[in-house]
C-alpha positions as CSV (number, residue, x, y, z in Angstrom):
1,M,-8.0,24.3,1.9
2,I,-5.0,22.5,3.3
3,G,-3.3,22.3,-0.1
4,R,-3.6,26.0,-0.6
5,I,-2.2,26.8,2.9
6,L,0.7,24.5,2.6
7,G,1.4,25.5,-1.0
8,T,1.5,29.1,-0.1
9,L,3.8,28.6,2.9
10,F,6.3,26.4,1.1
11,G,6.2,28.7,-1.9
12,F,6.9,31.7,0.3
13,M,9.8,29.9,2.0
14,F,11.5,29.2,-1.3
15,A,10.7,32.2,-3.5
16,R,8.9,34.7,-1.3
17,I,5.9,36.5,-2.9
18,P,6.2,34.8,-6.4
19,G,6.6,31.4,-4.8
20,A,3.7,32.0,-2.5
21,I,1.4,32.8,-5.5
22,L,2.6,29.8,-7.4
23,G,2.2,27.6,-4.3
24,Y,-1.3,28.8,-3.7
25,I,-2.3,28.0,-7.3
26,V,-0.8,24.5,-7.1
27,G,-2.4,23.9,-3.7
28,H,-5.8,25.0,-5.1
29,F,-5.7,22.4,-7.8
30,F,-4.6,19.8,-5.2
31,D,-7.5,20.6,-3.0
32,K,-9.9,20.5,-6.0
33,G,-8.7,17.1,-7.2
34,Y,-8.7,15.7,-3.7
35,S,-12.2,16.9,-3.1
36,Q,-13.4,15.4,-6.4
37,D,-11.8,12.0,-5.6
38,F,-13.6,12.1,-2.2
39,N,-17.0,13.0,-3.6
40,Q,-16.7,10.3,-6.3
41,M,-16.3,7.6,-3.6
42,G,-20.1,7.5,-3.1
43,G,-22.4,6.5,-0.3
44,F,-19.8,5.1,2.0
45,S,-19.1,8.7,3.0
46,R,-22.1,8.8,5.4
47,F,-20.2,6.5,7.8
48,F,-17.3,8.8,8.4
49,T,-16.4,12.1,9.9
50,S,-13.3,13.0,8.0
51,Q,-11.9,12.6,4.5
52,D,-9.0,10.5,5.6
53,E,-11.1,8.2,7.7
54,F,-13.6,7.9,4.9
55,K,-11.1,7.1,2.2
56,Q,-9.3,4.5,4.3
57,Q,-12.5,2.7,5.3
58,A,-14.3,3.0,2.0
59,I,-11.3,1.2,0.6
60,F,-11.7,-1.5,3.3
61,F,-15.3,-2.1,2.2
62,H,-14.6,-2.1,-1.5
63,T,-11.6,-4.4,-1.1
64,L,-13.5,-6.8,1.2
65,F,-16.5,-7.3,-1.1
66,S,-14.5,-7.3,-4.4
67,V,-12.0,-9.9,-3.2
68,M,-14.9,-11.9,-1.8
69,G,-16.5,-11.9,-5.2
70,H,-13.1,-13.0,-6.7
71,I,-12.9,-15.9,-4.3
72,A,-16.5,-16.9,-4.9
73,K,-15.8,-17.1,-8.6
74,A,-12.6,-19.1,-8.1
75,D,-14.2,-22.5,-8.7
76,G,-16.0,-21.2,-11.8
77,K,-19.4,-20.7,-10.3
78,V,-20.8,-18.4,-7.5
79,S,-23.0,-20.5,-5.2
80,D,-26.1,-19.5,-3.4
81,A,-24.3,-19.9,-0.1
82,E,-21.6,-17.5,-1.3
83,I,-24.2,-14.9,-2.3
84,K,-25.9,-15.4,1.0
85,M,-22.6,-14.8,2.8
86,A,-22.1,-11.5,1.0
87,T,-25.6,-10.5,1.8
88,L,-25.2,-11.5,5.5
89,L,-22.1,-9.3,5.8
90,M,-23.9,-6.4,4.3
91,N,-26.7,-6.9,6.7
92,Q,-24.4,-7.2,9.7
93,M,-22.6,-4.0,8.6
94,G,-25.8,-2.1,8.2
95,L,-25.2,-1.3,4.5
96,E,-28.3,0.1,2.9
97,G,-29.4,2.1,-0.1
98,E,-26.5,3.5,-2.2
99,T,-23.9,2.1,0.1
100,R,-25.3,-1.4,-0.3
101,R,-25.4,-1.0,-4.1
102,E,-21.8,-0.1,-4.0
103,A,-20.9,-3.2,-2.0
104,Q,-22.9,-5.3,-4.5
105,E,-21.1,-3.7,-7.4
106,A,-17.7,-4.4,-5.8
107,F,-18.7,-8.0,-5.4
108,R,-19.6,-8.1,-9.1
109,E,-16.3,-6.4,-10.0
110,G,-14.4,-9.1,-8.2
111,K,-16.0,-11.8,-10.3
112,A,-14.5,-10.4,-13.5
113,N,-11.7,-12.4,-15.2
114,D,-9.5,-9.3,-15.4
115,F,-10.0,-8.2,-11.7
116,P,-6.8,-6.5,-10.5
117,L,-6.3,-8.6,-7.3
118,K,-2.8,-7.5,-6.5
119,Q,-3.4,-3.8,-7.1
120,T,-6.6,-3.9,-5.1
121,V,-5.0,-5.6,-2.1
122,L,-1.9,-3.5,-2.1
123,E,-3.9,-0.3,-2.2
124,F,-5.9,-1.6,0.8
125,K,-2.6,-2.4,2.7
126,E,-1.3,1.0,2.0
127,S,-4.6,2.7,3.2
128,C,-4.3,1.0,6.6
129,H,-0.6,1.7,6.8
130,G,0.3,-2.0,6.9
131,R,-1.3,-2.5,10.4
132,R,-1.0,-6.3,10.8
133,D,-3.8,-6.6,13.3
134,V,-6.3,-5.0,10.9
135,L,-4.9,-6.9,7.9
136,Q,-5.3,-10.1,9.9
137,V,-9.0,-9.4,10.7
138,Y,-9.5,-8.7,7.0
139,L,-7.9,-12.0,6.0
140,E,-9.9,-13.9,8.6
141,I,-13.1,-12.4,7.2
142,L,-12.1,-13.6,3.7
143,I,-11.3,-17.1,5.2
144,Q,-14.8,-17.2,6.7
145,A,-16.2,-16.3,3.3
146,A,-14.2,-18.9,1.5
147,Y,-15.5,-21.6,3.9
148,V,-19.2,-20.6,3.6
149,D,-20.1,-23.6,1.4
150,G,-18.4,-26.0,3.9
151,T,-15.2,-26.6,2.1
152,L,-12.1,-24.7,0.9
153,D,-11.2,-25.9,-2.6
154,K,-7.8,-25.5,-4.2
155,A,-8.7,-22.5,-6.4
156,E,-10.0,-20.6,-3.3
157,Q,-7.0,-21.4,-1.3
158,Q,-4.7,-20.3,-4.0
159,I,-6.4,-16.9,-4.1
160,L,-6.1,-16.7,-0.3
161,E,-2.4,-17.4,-0.6
162,K,-2.0,-14.6,-3.0
163,V,-3.9,-12.1,-0.9
164,A,-2.0,-13.2,2.2
165,G,1.3,-12.8,0.4
166,Y,0.4,-9.3,-0.9
167,M,-0.3,-8.3,2.7
168,G,2.9,-9.6,4.1
169,F,1.7,-12.9,5.5
170,S,3.7,-16.1,4.9
171,E,2.3,-19.4,3.7
172,N,2.7,-20.8,7.2
173,D,0.8,-17.8,8.6
174,L,-2.1,-18.5,6.3
175,L,-2.1,-22.2,7.1
176,Y,-2.1,-21.4,10.8
177,L,-5.1,-19.0,10.4
178,L,-6.9,-21.7,8.3
179,S,-6.4,-24.3,11.0
180,V,-7.5,-21.9,13.8
181,F,-10.7,-21.0,11.8
182,E,-11.5,-24.7,11.3
183,A,-11.0,-25.3,15.0
184,E,-13.3,-22.3,15.8
185,L,-16.0,-23.7,13.5
186,R,-15.9,-27.1,15.2
187,F,-15.7,-25.6,18.7
188,R,-18.4,-23.1,18.1
189,S,-20.7,-25.8,16.8
190,A,-20.0,-28.0,19.8
191,Q,-20.8,-25.0,22.0
192,G,-24.2,-24.7,20.2
193,R,-23.5,-21.2,18.9
194,N,-24.6,-20.5,15.3
195,Q,-23.1,-17.3,14.1
196,G,-25.0,-17.4,10.9
197,Q,-22.2,-18.5,8.6
198,G,-24.1,-19.8,5.6
199,G,-25.4,-22.9,7.3
200,H,-22.0,-24.5,7.8
201,S,-22.3,-24.2,11.6
202,S,-25.6,-26.1,11.6
203,N,-23.9,-28.9,9.5
204,Q,-21.1,-29.1,12.0
205,R,-23.6,-29.2,14.9
206,R,-25.0,-32.4,13.4
207,N,-21.6,-34.1,13.6
208,T,-22.1,-36.3,16.6
209,S,-18.6,-37.8,16.3
210,Y,-17.1,-34.6,17.7
211,S,-15.8,-35.7,21.1
212,A,-15.1,-33.8,24.3
213,Q,-11.4,-34.4,23.8
214,Q,-11.5,-32.9,20.3
215,S,-13.3,-29.9,21.8
216,I,-10.4,-29.5,24.3
217,D,-7.8,-29.9,21.5
218,D,-9.6,-27.2,19.5
219,A,-9.7,-24.9,22.5
220,Y,-5.9,-25.2,22.8
221,K,-5.6,-24.4,19.0
222,I,-7.8,-21.4,19.3
223,L,-5.5,-20.0,22.0
224,G,-2.4,-21.0,20.1
225,M,-1.3,-23.2,23.0
226,S,-0.8,-26.9,23.7
227,P,-1.5,-29.2,26.6
228,S,2.2,-29.1,27.7
229,D,2.0,-25.3,28.3
230,D,1.6,-24.3,31.9
231,D,-1.4,-22.4,33.3
232,K,0.4,-19.1,33.4
233,S,1.3,-19.3,29.7
234,I,-2.4,-20.0,28.8
235,K,-3.6,-17.1,30.9
236,K,-1.1,-14.8,29.2
237,A,-2.1,-16.1,25.7
238,Y,-5.7,-15.5,26.5
239,R,-5.2,-11.9,27.7
240,K,-3.0,-11.2,24.7
241,L,-5.6,-12.5,22.2
242,M,-8.5,-10.7,23.9
243,S,-6.5,-7.4,23.8
244,E,-5.6,-7.8,20.2
245,N,-9.2,-8.5,19.2
246,H,-10.9,-6.0,21.5
247,P,-13.4,-4.0,19.4
248,D,-12.3,-0.5,20.6
249,K,-8.7,-1.3,19.8
250,L,-9.5,-2.6,16.3
251,V,-11.6,0.6,15.6
252,S,-8.7,2.7,16.7
253,K,-6.4,0.8,14.3
254,G,-8.7,1.4,11.4
255,L,-11.2,-1.4,11.3
256,P,-14.7,0.0,10.3
257,K,-17.2,-0.1,13.1
258,Q,-19.6,-1.8,10.7
259,A,-17.2,-4.8,10.7
260,L,-17.0,-5.2,14.5
261,E,-19.8,-7.8,14.6
262,L,-17.5,-10.2,12.7
263,A,-14.7,-9.5,15.1
264,K,-16.9,-10.2,18.1
265,N,-17.4,-13.8,16.9
266,K,-13.7,-14.4,17.4
267,T,-13.6,-12.9,20.9
268,Q,-16.5,-15.1,21.9
269,D,-14.6,-18.2,20.7
270,I,-11.5,-17.1,22.6
271,Q,-13.5,-16.6,25.7
272,A,-15.3,-19.9,25.5
273,A,-12.1,-21.8,24.7
274,Y,-10.4,-20.2,27.7
275,E,-13.3,-21.0,30.0
276,L,-13.3,-24.7,28.9
277,L,-9.5,-25.1,29.5
278,K,-9.8,-23.3,32.9
279,E,-12.5,-25.8,33.9
280,K,-10.6,-28.8,32.7
281,R,-7.3,-27.8,34.1
282,G,-8.8,-26.5,37.4
283,F,-7.1,-23.1,37.6
284,K,-8.6,-19.8,38.4
């Protein structure tokens, strides 16, 4: 309908009645094509209330699971842990029936040798209007997936570097996110919280060599701070991170509600890290 309305109006502005007729016809075909594209997107539509919202977030799901499949195949073989991670994410997001089958198909598409990684990521970036906070959450989910078997091999890191670059993140940005995630894994394990990440957390929990000082060091890293920073700066960094990762804010920026469970893990880490530093440093 919107295409026909706009086509008629613009046509009338430029060529009066003949232009309005032509504009209506062009608008009709635009609406028809747009509707067909929307209908072909499949079961993801049940999550959304508008075509724009649906198209944007269906792209999120498709890009997420297809690139996960591409990373999983990077070392030549998809492990049971990587399949388990994909299944876990589908469970956490409540994907069932046709929607789940589409996510599984996207994962399989990503394993193909001719998978168009660059095109897929760029289309996703465009769909969320380049919002860096949403792109970062997406990248962090991929990092979590890459670490599911306990290590990040060279081939997996190279794909992450490509994805990060396509989305506008520098190599240093990625290295920082990788180091923070590793700190979160160690810290989460020391806190005794298993977020269900493919068994890697349980392996970390058995690492008795992880000291109290290492836990404090990781807490600083999670907040992006150092022991030399004053209490005021640490409080400010904590508030900033909690605001950036607040579920309501991420949803308003375009993160699907079905992915919020993953974002909650990070806010829990930020909260726990801050509480530890507050206790050790003795500020309120």
